[in-house]
C-alpha positions as CSV (number, residue, x, y, z in Angstrom):
1,X,-9.5,-27.8,7.8
2,X,-9.1,-30.3,10.3
3,X,-6.9,-29.8,13.2
4,X,-4.0,-32.3,13.8
5,X,-2.9,-33.8,16.7
6,X,0.7,-31.5,17.9
7,X,1.2,-33.4,20.7
8,X,0.3,-35.3,23.8
9,X,-0.7,-33.3,26.5
10,X,0.6,-34.5,30.8
11,X,-2.9,-36.1,31.5
12,X,-2.9,-38.6,28.5
13,X,-5.0,-36.3,26.1
14,X,-4.2,-34.9,22.8
15,X,-3.6,-30.9,22.7
16,X,-4.5,-29.7,18.8
17,X,-2.5,-27.0,17.4
18,X,-4.7,-23.9,16.3
19,X,-5.2,-23.6,12.4
20,X,-4.2,-20.3,10.8
21,X,-7.7,-19.1,10.3
22,X,-8.0,-19.7,14.3
23,X,-4.6,-17.6,15.2
24,X,-6.2,-15.1,12.9
25,X,-9.6,-14.9,14.4
26,X,-8.0,-14.2,17.7
27,X,-5.5,-11.8,16.2
28,X,-8.6,-10.2,14.7
29,X,-11.5,-9.7,18.0
30,X,-8.0,-8.0,19.8
31,X,-7.7,-5.3,17.4
32,X,-9.7,-1.9,17.7
33,X,-12.3,-0.8,15.2
34,X,-9.3,1.4,13.4
35,X,-6.9,-0.8,13.5
36,X,-9.0,-3.6,11.6
37,X,-10.2,-1.1,8.9
38,X,-6.2,-0.5,8.3
39,X,-5.7,-4.5,8.4
40,X,-8.9,-5.0,5.9
41,X,-7.6,-2.4,3.6
42,X,-4.0,-4.5,3.5
43,X,-6.1,-7.5,3.1
44,X,-7.8,-6.1,-0.1
45,X,-5.2,-4.0,-1.2
46,X,-3.0,-7.8,-1.8
47,X,-4.7,-8.8,-4.8
48,X,-4.1,-5.2,-6.3
49,X,-2.0,-4.2,-8.9
50,X,2.0,-4.5,-7.3
51,X,2.7,-0.8,-8.3
52,X,-0.8,0.1,-6.9
53,X,0.5,-1.4,-3.8
54,X,3.9,0.2,-3.5
55,X,2.3,3.7,-4.3
56,X,-0.1,2.7,-1.2
57,X,2.8,2.3,0.9
58,X,5.1,5.0,-0.1
59,X,5.7,7.7,2.5
60,X,3.7,11.4,1.7
61,X,4.9,14.2,0.6
62,X,6.1,16.0,3.1
63,X,8.3,19.0,0.9
64,X,6.7,22.2,1.1
65,X,5.3,23.5,-1.9
66,X,6.7,25.7,-4.4
67,X,4.7,29.0,-5.6
68,X,4.2,27.4,-8.9
69,X,2.9,24.1,-7.1
70,X,0.1,26.7,-5.0
71,X,-0.9,28.7,-8.0
72,X,-1.9,25.5,-9.7
73,X,-3.7,24.3,-7.0
74,X,-5.3,27.5,-7.0
75,X,-6.1,27.5,-10.7
76,X,-7.4,24.2,-10.0
77,X,-9.8,24.8,-7.1
78,X,-11.0,27.3,-8.8
79,X,-11.6,25.5,-11.7
80,X,-13.5,22.9,-10.3
81,X,-15.6,25.5,-8.0
82,X,-16.7,26.9,-11.4
83,X,-17.9,23.3,-12.6
84,X,-15.0,23.1,-15.4
85,X,-14.3,20.0,-14.8
86,X,-14.3,16.9,-17.1
87,X,-15.8,12.8,-15.8
88,X,-13.1,10.5,-16.3
89,X,-15.4,8.5,-18.4
90,X,-15.6,11.8,-21.0
91,X,-12.0,11.7,-20.3
92,X,-11.9,8.3,-21.9
93,X,-13.7,8.5,-24.7
94,X,-12.2,11.8,-25.9
95,X,-8.6,9.5,-25.4
96,X,-9.1,6.6,-26.3
97,X,-11.4,7.7,-29.6
């Protein structure tokens, strides 16, 4: 996209405004590697399902676990370690028949 003249300069020249993409490039170049990764994740997620975007931005659950939840996690970890797991493909086949 070509820049349109923005205003006349003091010396008779024309000053061109940066395009949005040019401004974005400048901002991205100034980001740290970690900030750039976060920004990329955000931009990629914009095209996803609105519910998924909402869940991604939800605050982490910082409530303490109950005894029942701790026991469930222990059992799940034992099952995983013992190989008592079902792949997502197998689960889909089982549920969708």
